[in-house]
CHARMM-style PDB file with segment names, atoms N, HN, CA, C and O in Angstrom:
ATOM      1  N   MET     1     -19.019  -1.965  17.835  1.00  0.00      PROA
ATOM      2  CA  MET     1     -18.716  -3.383  18.271  1.00  0.00      PROA
ATOM      3  C   MET     1     -17.593  -3.104  19.510  1.00  0.00      PROA
ATOM      4  O   MET     1     -17.529  -3.670  20.602  1.00  0.00      PROA
ATOM      5  N   ARG     2     -16.867  -2.205  19.046  1.00  0.00      PROA
ATOM      6  HN  ARG     2     -16.919  -1.746  18.159  1.00  0.00      PROA
ATOM      7  CA  ARG     2     -15.544  -1.845  20.089  1.00  0.00      PROA
ATOM      8  C   ARG     2     -16.311  -1.627  21.524  1.00  0.00      PROA
ATOM      9  O   ARG     2     -15.991  -2.256  22.533  1.00  0.00      PROA
ATOM     10  N   ARG     3     -17.262  -0.748  21.490  1.00  0.00      PROA
ATOM     11  HN  ARG     3     -17.522  -0.236  20.670  1.00  0.00      PROA
ATOM     12  CA  ARG     3     -17.847  -0.591  22.877  1.00  0.00      PROA
ATOM     13  C   ARG     3     -18.361  -1.921  23.562  1.00  0.00      PROA
ATOM     14  O   ARG     3     -18.115  -2.238  24.726  1.00  0.00      PROA
ATOM     15  N   GLU     4     -19.093  -2.628  22.687  1.00  0.00      PROA
ATOM     16  HN  GLU     4     -19.293  -2.371  21.742  1.00  0.00      PROA
ATOM     17  CA  GLU     4     -19.898  -3.733  23.223  1.00  0.00      PROA
ATOM     18  C   GLU     4     -18.789  -4.839  23.697  1.00  0.00      PROA
ATOM     19  O   GLU     4     -19.058  -5.612  24.617  1.00  0.00      PROA
ATOM     20  N   ARG     5     -17.719  -4.870  23.125  1.00  0.00      PROA
ATOM     21  HN  ARG     5     -17.501  -4.242  22.377  1.00  0.00      PROA
ATOM     22  CA  ARG     5     -16.608  -5.957  23.345  1.00  0.00      PROA
ATOM     23  C   ARG     5     -15.434  -5.281  24.103  1.00  0.00      PROA
ATOM     24  O   ARG     5     -14.351  -5.865  24.078  1.00  0.00      PROA
ATOM     25  N   ARG     6     -15.528  -4.245  24.696  1.00  0.00      PROA
ATOM     26  HN  ARG     6     -16.408  -3.771  24.717  1.00  0.00      PROA
ATOM     27  CA  ARG     6     -14.528  -3.490  25.346  1.00  0.00      PROA
ATOM     28  C   ARG     6     -13.970  -4.328  26.292  1.00  0.00      PROA
ATOM     29  O   ARG     6     -12.747  -4.348  26.154  1.00  0.00      PROA
ATOM     30  N   ARG     7     -14.362  -5.034  27.206  1.00  0.00      PROA
ATOM     31  HN  ARG     7     -15.356  -5.018  27.319  1.00  0.00      PROA
ATOM     32  CA  ARG     7     -13.860  -5.784  28.158  1.00  0.00      PROA
ATOM     33  C   ARG     7     -12.876  -6.925  27.549  1.00  0.00      PROA
ATOM     34  O   ARG     7     -11.703  -7.089  27.885  1.00  0.00      PROA
ATOM     35  N   ASP     8     -13.542  -7.623  26.655  1.00  0.00      PROA
ATOM     36  HN  ASP     8     -14.494  -7.490  26.382  1.00  0.00      PROA
ATOM     37  CA  ASP     8     -12.770  -8.629  25.881  1.00  0.00      PROA
ATOM     38  C   ASP     8     -11.428  -8.012  25.254  1.00  0.00      PROA
ATOM     39  O   ASP     8     -10.362  -8.625  25.295  1.00  0.00      PROA
ATOM     40  N   PHE     9     -11.560  -6.864  24.724  1.00  0.00      PROA
ATOM     41  HN  PHE     9     -12.427  -6.366  24.691  1.00  0.00      PROA
ATOM     42  CA  PHE     9     -10.373  -6.269  24.017  1.00  0.00      PROA
ATOM     43  C   PHE     9      -9.329  -5.929  25.023  1.00  0.00      PROA
ATOM     44  O   PHE     9      -8.144  -5.989  24.695  1.00  0.00      PROA
ATOM     45  N   GLU    10      -9.693  -5.564  26.260  1.00  0.00      PROA
ATOM     46  HN  GLU    10     -10.656  -5.514  26.527  1.00  0.00      PROA
ATOM     47  CA  GLU    10      -8.838  -5.124  27.267  1.00  0.00      PROA
ATOM     48  C   GLU    10      -8.132  -6.216  27.694  1.00  0.00      PROA
ATOM     49  O   GLU    10      -7.081  -5.872  28.233  1.00  0.00      PROA
ATOM     50  N   THR    11      -8.323  -7.542  27.658  1.00  0.00      PROA
ATOM     51  HN  THR    11      -9.178  -7.821  27.220  1.00  0.00      PROA
ATOM     52  CA  THR    11      -7.618  -8.518  28.286  1.00  0.00      PROA
ATOM     53  C   THR    11      -6.459  -8.841  27.457  1.00  0.00      PROA
ATOM     54  O   THR    11      -6.371  -8.412  26.307  1.00  0.00      PROA
ATOM     55  N   ARG    12      -5.662  -9.499  27.936  1.00  0.00      PROA
ATOM     56  HN  ARG    12      -5.733  -9.848  28.871  1.00  0.00      PROA
ATOM     57  CA  ARG    12      -4.351 -10.030  27.324  1.00  0.00      PROA
ATOM     58  C   ARG    12      -4.640 -10.695  26.019  1.00  0.00      PROA
ATOM     59  O   ARG    12      -4.051 -10.340  24.998  1.00  0.00      PROA
ATOM     60  N   ASP    13      -5.444 -11.556  26.021  1.00  0.00      PROA
ATOM     61  HN  ASP    13      -5.923 -11.844  26.850  1.00  0.00      PROA
ATOM     62  CA  ASP    13      -5.967 -12.347  24.774  1.00  0.00      PROA
ATOM     63  C   ASP    13      -6.562 -11.621  24.013  1.00  0.00      PROA
ATOM     64  O   ASP    13      -6.260 -11.843  22.841  1.00  0.00      PROA
ATOM     65  N   GLY    14      -7.517 -10.588  24.202  1.00  0.00      PROA
ATOM     66  HN  GLY    14      -7.763 -10.407  25.154  1.00  0.00      PROA
ATOM     67  CA  GLY    14      -8.103  -9.786  23.289  1.00  0.00      PROA
ATOM     68  C   GLY    14      -6.960  -8.745  22.562  1.00  0.00      PROA
ATOM     69  O   GLY    14      -7.043  -8.319  21.410  1.00  0.00      PROA
ATOM     70  N   LYS    15      -5.961  -8.475  23.460  1.00  0.00      PROA
ATOM     71  HN  LYS    15      -5.894  -8.822  24.396  1.00  0.00      PROA
ATOM     72  CA  LYS    15      -4.804  -7.613  22.871  1.00  0.00      PROA
ATOM     73  C   LYS    15      -4.109  -8.353  21.932  1.00  0.00      PROA
ATOM     74  O   LYS    15      -3.696  -7.807  20.909  1.00  0.00      PROA
ATOM     75  N   LEU    16      -3.892  -9.755  22.196  1.00  0.00      PROA
ATOM     76  HN  LEU    16      -4.227 -10.199  23.027  1.00  0.00      PROA
ATOM     77  CA  LEU    16      -3.079 -10.591  21.024  1.00  0.00      PROA
ATOM     78  C   LEU    16      -3.913 -10.797  19.913  1.00  0.00      PROA
ATOM     79  O   LEU    16      -3.430 -10.822  18.782  1.00  0.00      PROA
ATOM     80  N   MET    17      -5.253 -10.964  20.137  1.00  0.00      PROA
ATOM     81  HN  MET    17      -5.646 -10.944  21.057  1.00  0.00      PROA
ATOM     82  CA  MET    17      -6.232 -11.114  18.935  1.00  0.00      PROA
ATOM     83  C   MET    17      -6.328 -10.021  17.975  1.00  0.00      PROA
ATOM     84  O   MET    17      -6.337 -10.162  16.752  1.00  0.00      PROA
ATOM     85  N   THR    18      -6.410  -8.759  18.709  1.00  0.00      PROA
ATOM     86  HN  THR    18      -6.403  -8.644  19.702  1.00  0.00      PROA
ATOM     87  CA  THR    18      -6.237  -7.408  17.963  1.00  0.00      PROA
ATOM     88  C   THR    18      -4.895  -7.477  17.235  1.00  0.00      PROA
ATOM     89  O   THR    18      -4.926  -7.258  16.024  1.00  0.00      PROA
ATOM     90  N   LEU    19      -3.805  -7.732  17.769  1.00  0.00      PROA
ATOM     91  HN  LEU    19      -3.780  -7.909  18.753  1.00  0.00      PROA
ATOM     92  CA  LEU    19      -2.752  -7.639  17.070  1.00  0.00      PROA
ATOM     93  C   LEU    19      -2.445  -8.741  16.056  1.00  0.00      PROA
ATOM     94  O   LEU    19      -1.611  -8.552  15.171  1.00  0.00      PROA
ATOM     95  N   PHE    20      -3.114  -9.888  16.180  1.00  0.00      PROA
ATOM     96  HN  PHE    20      -3.792 -10.041  16.899  1.00  0.00      PROA
ATOM     97  CA  PHE    20      -3.224 -10.936  15.090  1.00  0.00      PROA
ATOM     98  C   PHE    20      -3.907 -10.281  13.819  1.00  0.00      PROA
ATOM     99  O   PHE    20      -3.393 -10.433  12.711  1.00  0.00      PROA
ATOM    100  N   VAL    21      -4.958  -9.622  13.975  1.00  0.00      PROA
ATOM    101  HN  VAL    21      -5.376  -9.498  14.875  1.00  0.00      PROA
ATOM    102  CA  VAL    21      -5.790  -9.144  12.974  1.00  0.00      PROA
ATOM    103  C   VAL    21      -4.937  -8.000  12.302  1.00  0.00      PROA
ATOM    104  O   VAL    21      -4.892  -7.856  11.080  1.00  0.00      PROA
ATOM    105  N   CYS    22      -4.290  -7.228  13.168  1.00  0.00      PROA
ATOM    106  HN  CYS    22      -4.327  -7.345  14.160  1.00  0.00      PROA
ATOM    107  CA  CYS    22      -3.529  -6.005  12.530  1.00  0.00      PROA
ATOM    108  C   CYS    22      -2.414  -6.788  11.584  1.00  0.00      PROA
ATOM    109  O   CYS    22      -2.145  -6.413  10.443  1.00  0.00      PROA
ATOM    110  N   SER    23      -1.904  -7.748  12.127  1.00  0.00      PROA
ATOM    111  HN  SER    23      -2.122  -8.053  13.054  1.00  0.00      PROA
ATOM    112  CA  SER    23      -0.700  -8.532  11.411  1.00  0.00      PROA
ATOM    113  C   SER    23      -1.367  -8.923  10.022  1.00  0.00      PROA
ATOM    114  O   SER    23      -0.788  -8.716   8.956  1.00  0.00      PROA
ATOM    115  N   ARG    24      -2.475  -9.433  10.103  1.00  0.00      PROA
ATOM    116  HN  ARG    24      -2.945  -9.600  10.969  1.00  0.00      PROA
ATOM    117  CA  ARG    24      -3.088  -9.921   8.832  1.00  0.00      PROA
ATOM    118  C   ARG    24      -3.161  -8.846   7.725  1.00  0.00      PROA
ATOM    119  O   ARG    24      -2.928  -9.071   6.537  1.00  0.00      PROA
ATOM    120  N   LEU    25      -3.544  -7.548   8.295  1.00  0.00      PROA
ATOM    121  HN  LEU    25      -3.734  -7.365   9.260  1.00  0.00      PROA
ATOM    122  CA  LEU    25      -3.778  -6.500   7.494  1.00  0.00      PROA
ATOM    123  C   LEU    25      -2.506  -5.933   6.913  1.00  0.00      PROA
ATOM    124  O   LEU    25      -2.514  -5.410   5.799  1.00  0.00      PROA
ATOM    125  N   LEU    26      -1.382  -6.030   7.665  1.00  0.00      PROA
ATOM    126  HN  LEU    26      -1.376  -6.455   8.570  1.00  0.00      PROA
ATOM    127  CA  LEU    26      -0.177  -5.490   7.429  1.00  0.00      PROA
ATOM    128  C   LEU    26       0.780  -6.572   6.760  1.00  0.00      PROA
ATOM    129  O   LEU    26       1.898  -6.195   6.410  1.00  0.00      PROA
ATOM    130  N   GLY    27       0.451  -7.719   6.590  1.00  0.00      PROA
ATOM    131  HN  GLY    27      -0.457  -8.026   6.875  1.00  0.00      PROA
ATOM    132  CA  GLY    27       1.393  -8.672   6.067  1.00  0.00      PROA
ATOM    133  C   GLY    27       1.848  -8.631   4.835  1.00  0.00      PROA
ATOM    134  O   GLY    27       1.560  -7.658   4.138  1.00  0.00      PROA
ATOM    135  N   PRO    28       2.631  -9.655   4.334  1.00  0.00      PROA
ATOM    136  CA  PRO    28       3.230  -9.449   2.969  1.00  0.00      PROA
ATOM    137  C   PRO    28       2.305  -9.299   1.822  1.00  0.00      PROA
ATOM    138  O   PRO    28       2.726  -8.960   0.716  1.00  0.00      PROA
ATOM    139  N   TYR    29       0.989  -9.554   2.069  1.00  0.00      PROA
ATOM    140  HN  TYR    29       0.647  -9.830   2.967  1.00  0.00      PROA
ATOM    141  CA  TYR    29       0.093  -9.715   0.852  1.00  0.00      PROA
ATOM    142  C   TYR    29      -0.750  -8.460   0.890  1.00  0.00      PROA
ATOM    143  O   TYR    29      -1.597  -8.265   0.019  1.00  0.00      PROA
ATOM    144  N   ALA    30      -0.522  -7.527   1.964  1.00  0.00      PROA
ATOM    145  HN  ALA    30       0.167  -7.686   2.672  1.00  0.00      PROA
ATOM    146  CA  ALA    30      -1.226  -6.364   2.008  1.00  0.00      PROA
ATOM    147  C   ALA    30      -1.157  -5.434   0.657  1.00  0.00      PROA
ATOM    148  O   ALA    30      -0.084  -5.340   0.060  1.00  0.00      PROA
ATOM    149  N   HSD    31      -2.107  -4.877   0.277  1.00  0.00      PROA
ATOM    150  HN  HSD    31      -2.978  -4.953   0.761  1.00  0.00      PROA
ATOM    151  CA  HSD    31      -2.158  -4.032  -0.900  1.00  0.00      PROA
ATOM    152  C   HSD    31      -1.767  -2.721  -0.438  1.00  0.00      PROA
ATOM    153  O   HSD    31      -2.270  -2.228   0.572  1.00  0.00      PROA
ATOM    154  N   PRO    32      -0.815  -2.084  -1.193  1.00  0.00      PROA
ATOM    155  CA  PRO    32      -0.405  -0.691  -0.760  1.00  0.00      PROA
ATOM    156  C   PRO    32      -1.384   0.361  -0.522  1.00  0.00      PROA
ATOM    157  O   PRO    32      -1.215   1.190   0.373  1.00  0.00      PROA
ATOM    158  N   GLU    33      -2.388   0.358  -1.277  1.00  0.00      PROA
ATOM    159  HN  GLU    33      -2.525  -0.315  -2.003  1.00  0.00      PROA
ATOM    160  CA  GLU    33      -3.503   1.296  -1.245  1.00  0.00      PROA
ATOM    161  C   GLU    33      -4.642   1.046  -0.447  1.00  0.00      PROA
ATOM    162  O   GLU    33      -5.662   1.732  -0.516  1.00  0.00      PROA
ATOM    163  N   ASP    34      -4.492   0.055   0.330  1.00  0.00      PROA
ATOM    164  HN  ASP    34      -3.663  -0.503   0.387  1.00  0.00      PROA
ATOM    165  CA  ASP    34      -5.565  -0.458   1.333  1.00  0.00      PROA
ATOM    166  C   ASP    34      -5.713   0.798   2.441  1.00  0.00      PROA
ATOM    167  O   ASP    34      -4.743   1.255   3.045  1.00  0.00      PROA
ATOM    168  N   PRO    35      -6.928   1.222   2.585  1.00  0.00      PROA
ATOM    169  CA  PRO    35      -7.193   2.268   3.581  1.00  0.00      PROA
ATOM    170  C   PRO    35      -6.972   1.937   4.990  1.00  0.00      PROA
ATOM    171  O   PRO    35      -6.790   2.744   5.901  1.00  0.00      PROA
ATOM    172  N   ARG    36      -7.011   0.518   5.075  1.00  0.00      PROA
ATOM    173  HN  ARG    36      -7.159  -0.138   4.334  1.00  0.00      PROA
ATOM    174  CA  ARG    36      -7.021   0.024   6.476  1.00  0.00      PROA
ATOM    175  C   ARG    36      -5.534  -0.115   7.080  1.00  0.00      PROA
ATOM    176  O   ARG    36      -5.382  -0.477   8.247  1.00  0.00      PROA
ATOM    177  N   LEU    37      -4.451   0.182   6.250  1.00  0.00      PROA
ATOM    178  HN  LEU    37      -4.574   0.476   5.302  1.00  0.00      PROA
ATOM    179  CA  LEU    37      -3.115   0.070   6.513  1.00  0.00      PROA
ATOM    180  C   LEU    37      -2.595   0.921   7.626  1.00  0.00      PROA
ATOM    181  O   LEU    37      -1.964   0.426   8.559  1.00  0.00      PROA
ATOM    182  N   ARG    38      -2.850   2.174   7.537  1.00  0.00      PROA
ATOM    183  HN  ARG    38      -3.363   2.576   6.779  1.00  0.00      PROA
ATOM    184  CA  ARG    38      -2.339   3.082   8.565  1.00  0.00      PROA
ATOM    185  C   ARG    38      -3.052   2.964   9.879  1.00  0.00      PROA
ATOM    186  O   ARG    38      -2.426   3.048  10.936  1.00  0.00      PROA
ATOM    187  N   PRO    39      -4.481   2.750   9.834  1.00  0.00      PROA
ATOM    188  CA  PRO    39      -5.036   2.690  11.140  1.00  0.00      PROA
ATOM    189  C   PRO    39      -4.649   1.211  11.656  1.00  0.00      PROA
ATOM    190  O   PRO    39      -4.813   1.055  12.866  1.00  0.00      PROA
ATOM    191  N   ALA    40      -4.237   0.270  11.046  1.00  0.00      PROA
ATOM    192  HN  ALA    40      -4.103   0.397  10.063  1.00  0.00      PROA
ATOM    193  CA  ALA    40      -4.003  -1.205  11.542  1.00  0.00      PROA
ATOM    194  C   ALA    40      -2.488  -0.988  12.079  1.00  0.00      PROA
ATOM    195  O   ALA    40      -2.113  -1.551  13.107  1.00  0.00      PROA
ATOM    196  N   GLY    41      -1.695  -0.196  11.376  1.00  0.00      PROA
ATOM    197  HN  GLY    41      -1.999   0.261  10.540  1.00  0.00      PROA
ATOM    198  CA  GLY    41      -0.366   0.153  11.976  1.00  0.00      PROA
ATOM    199  C   GLY    41      -0.275   0.768  13.332  1.00  0.00      PROA
ATOM    200  O   GLY    41       0.448   0.396  14.256  1.00  0.00      PROA
ATOM    201  N   ARG    42      -1.155   1.809  13.315  1.00  0.00      PROA
ATOM    202  HN  ARG    42      -1.743   2.111  12.565  1.00  0.00      PROA
ATOM    203  CA  ARG    42      -1.318   2.673  14.715  1.00  0.00      PROA
ATOM    204  C   ARG    42      -1.753   1.704  15.837  1.00  0.00      PROA
ATOM    205  O   ARG    42      -1.230   1.664  16.950  1.00  0.00      PROA
ATOM    206  N   MET    43      -2.789   0.917  15.405  1.00  0.00      PROA
ATOM    207  HN  MET    43      -3.214   0.949  14.500  1.00  0.00      PROA
ATOM    208  CA  MET    43      -3.227   0.051  16.415  1.00  0.00      PROA
ATOM    209  C   MET    43      -2.323  -0.915  16.843  1.00  0.00      PROA
ATOM    210  O   MET    43      -2.211  -1.189  18.038  1.00  0.00      PROA
ATOM    211  N   ALA    44      -1.665  -1.458  15.968  1.00  0.00      PROA
ATOM    212  HN  ALA    44      -1.756  -1.235  14.998  1.00  0.00      PROA
ATOM    213  CA  ALA    44      -0.559  -2.491  16.380  1.00  0.00      PROA
ATOM    214  C   ALA    44       0.601  -1.941  17.220  1.00  0.00      PROA
ATOM    215  O   ALA    44       1.174  -2.596  18.091  1.00  0.00      PROA
ATOM    216  N   LYS    45       0.881  -0.745  16.896  1.00  0.00      PROA
ATOM    217  HN  LYS    45       0.416  -0.213  16.188  1.00  0.00      PROA
ATOM    218  CA  LYS    45       1.887  -0.142  17.891  1.00  0.00      PROA
ATOM    219  C   LYS    45       1.358   0.027  19.206  1.00  0.00      PROA
ATOM    220  O   LYS    45       2.074  -0.180  20.186  1.00  0.00      PROA
ATOM    221  N   GLU    46       0.186   0.379  19.313  1.00  0.00      PROA
ATOM    222  HN  GLU    46      -0.395   0.547  18.517  1.00  0.00      PROA
ATOM    223  CA  GLU    46      -0.383   0.725  20.525  1.00  0.00      PROA
ATOM    224  C   GLU    46      -0.660  -0.473  21.254  1.00  0.00      PROA
ATOM    225  O   GLU    46      -0.529  -0.381  22.475  1.00  0.00      PROA
ATOM    226  N   VAL    47      -0.992  -1.511  20.813  1.00  0.00      PROA
ATOM    227  HN  VAL    47      -1.098  -1.586  19.821  1.00  0.00      PROA
ATOM    228  CA  VAL    47      -1.186  -2.832  21.386  1.00  0.00      PROA
ATOM    229  C   VAL    47       0.178  -3.357  21.845  1.00  0.00      PROA
ATOM    230  O   VAL    47       0.305  -3.764  23.000  1.00  0.00      PROA
ATOM    231  N   ILE    48       1.236  -3.361  20.954  1.00  0.00      PROA
ATOM    232  HN  ILE    48       1.132  -3.030  20.017  1.00  0.00      PROA
ATOM    233  CA  ILE    48       2.467  -3.660  21.576  1.00  0.00      PROA
ATOM    234  C   ILE    48       2.941  -2.921  22.709  1.00  0.00      PROA
ATOM    235  O   ILE    48       3.467  -3.522  23.646  1.00  0.00      PROA
ATOM    236  N   LYS    49       2.811  -1.716  22.713  1.00  0.00      PROA
ATOM    237  HN  LYS    49       2.384  -1.228  21.952  1.00  0.00      PROA
ATOM    238  CA  LYS    49       3.035  -1.073  23.936  1.00  0.00      PROA
ATOM    239  C   LYS    49       2.296  -1.353  25.043  1.00  0.00      PROA
ATOM    240  O   LYS    49       2.883  -1.209  26.115  1.00  0.00      PROA
ATOM    241  N   GLN    50       1.047  -1.754  25.072  1.00  0.00      PROA
ATOM    242  HN  GLN    50       0.570  -1.871  24.201  1.00  0.00      PROA
ATOM    243  CA  GLN    50       0.205  -2.087  26.243  1.00  0.00      PROA
ATOM    244  C   GLN    50       0.800  -3.525  26.517  1.00  0.00      PROA
ATOM    245  O   GLN    50       1.032  -3.772  27.700  1.00  0.00      PROA
ATOM    246  N   LEU    51       1.074  -4.492  25.602  1.00  0.00      PROA
ATOM    247  HN  LEU    51       0.885  -4.292  24.641  1.00  0.00      PROA
ATOM    248  CA  LEU    51       1.500  -5.786  26.073  1.00  0.00      PROA
ATOM    249  C   LEU    51       2.803  -5.691  26.631  1.00  0.00      PROA
ATOM    250  O   LEU    51       3.046  -6.510  27.517  1.00  0.00      PROA
ATOM    251  N   GLN    52       3.877  -4.729  26.263  1.00  0.00      PROA
ATOM    252  HN  GLN    52       3.679  -4.064  25.543  1.00  0.00      PROA
ATOM    253  CA  GLN    52       5.101  -4.643  26.824  1.00  0.00      PROA
ATOM    254  C   GLN    52       5.083  -4.105  28.238  1.00  0.00      PROA
ATOM    255  O   GLN    52       5.948  -4.402  29.062  1.00  0.00      PROA
ATOM    256  N   ALA    53       4.031  -3.278  28.492  1.00  0.00      PROA
ATOM    257  HN  ALA    53       3.328  -3.037  27.823  1.00  0.00      PROA
ATOM    258  CA  ALA    53       3.904  -2.609  29.893  1.00  0.00      PROA
ATOM    259  C   ALA    53       3.393  -3.619  30.794  1.00  0.00      PROA
ATOM    260  O   ALA    53       3.629  -3.566  32.001  1.00  0.00      PROA
ATOM    261  N   GLY    54       2.733  -4.496  30.287  1.00  0.00      PROA
ATOM    262  HN  GLY    54       2.541  -4.539  29.306  1.00  0.00      PROA
ATOM    263  CA  GLY    54       2.146  -5.585  31.289  1.00  0.00      PROA
ATOM    264  C   GLY    54       0.808  -5.563  31.343  1.00  0.00      PROA
ATOM    265  OT1 GLY    54       0.207  -6.348  32.076  1.00  0.00      PROA
TER     266      GLY     54
END
């Protein structure tokens, strides 16, 4: 899916949506053993860097 929607994910709106999904996974109701926590955390950090860079 990431390959197919690459152009969408690379836009500012796409990055914001990615960050939103990551925040849902990392939020206060996250289960500490959820295997998606680490990848979501890494992705969130990367997206934040990209958004801050402009």
